[in-house]
N, C-alpha and C positions, 0 to 999 in steps of 0.2 A: 674465585679473580682470573683473570683470563691471562697474568702473566707468570702463572705457576703451574708447574707441570709436576704429577706424581707418577712415580714408578716403585715396586718393591720396597714401600716404606720410605722413602726418600723424597725429598722437594728439592724443587730447582724455583729459583728465581728464573725468567727468562725477558729479554732485553731485542728490541732493533737498532741498527746502526743506517741510519738512510746514509751517513757518509760513505760505509763500506759496503752497503744494500746485503747486510746480514744479520742474521738473528744468533743471537747467542745469551748464555746461559750459565750459573752457577751454582752447584748443591748447598742448600743451607741447611743448618744444623749438625755438621758434622766438624773434626777439630783440621781437616787439611784442606786446599785448596783442589776443587776439581771443577770445571770447566769444559763447556762444548758449545760448538757453535753449524749452524748449517744456513744454506743459503733458501730454503724454504721452511715452510711449516715443518713440511715432510720429515726432510733431512733433519731437522733441528731434534724431534721428537726420535728419530732413530740414533742420533748423536747421543741421545738424551741417557737412552738406555746403554748403549755401548758401554757411554763413561761411566756409569754404574757399575755394570757387570765387571769391567776393567777397576774400578776402585774395589770393589768387593774380593776380588781375585787378588791384588796385590794386599791389601790389609792381609788375609788368609796367608799369603806367603811369607808376610814380615813379621807376623805373629801379632799382629796389633788390630787393637780393638776400633772398627771403621765408624762408630758413634760418637758423637759430641757428650761430654757427659756435663751437667750441669750441678753446678754446688748449691741452688736456689736462691743466692747474692745477686742481686742485679739493682743501680743507682734508675730512680725515675724523676724526670725532671719535668713540672707542672707550674701551670702558673700559679701565683704566690694567692689569688683568690681561690682557688681550687685546693690548694693545698690546706688552706685553714676551713675552707669547709667541709672538707673529708676529715679533719681532726674534729670539728666538732659534733658531726654525725658520729664519728665514733665513741667522742666520750658518753654522746646522749645516749645509744647503746651498751655504753660500760664494754669499749674494746680498745685495742690499743689501736693505734694508725697500721700497724704494719697485722694484727688481726684482721682490719676493715681492708686494708688492699689483700689478702690473701684470698678473702669473701668477695669482693670485684674480681678479682681474677677469676675466681671459681665460676661465679654467676654467667661472666662473659664467656666462658668457655662452653658450659653446659647449652647457652643461647647461641651459638656460633652459625647457626643459618639463620637466624634472625641478624644477626649483627653483617652477615653478607648483605641482604636486605638492604639494610641501612645505609653502608657503603655504597652501594650500588646506587642509592637517591643521590649520595651527596655530587 
């Protein structure tokens, strides 16, 4: 995806503000709020790396774990027809709906490159 930056195992979502004529971004997958901005793509990428390095240094100084912990629980909202179809398929395969969803997520993760291709066609 073109609105994602990666560095040192960290990922950020980036955006452009036409009002401010600036690029800005935010780290995702962490417990804290870390943002950065730049007036060009080059400066945005530089500030992204500076923000991560600063975040890691600050976390170390504070004795704090920098990465977000995930507990394995989240709610998913889908149309009723999709919920019904998933439940029917799960039952036919002798799976719980939870097992079916884990399988669907696992499949998608394993086929991430194909997903990127599908998303580009949308």
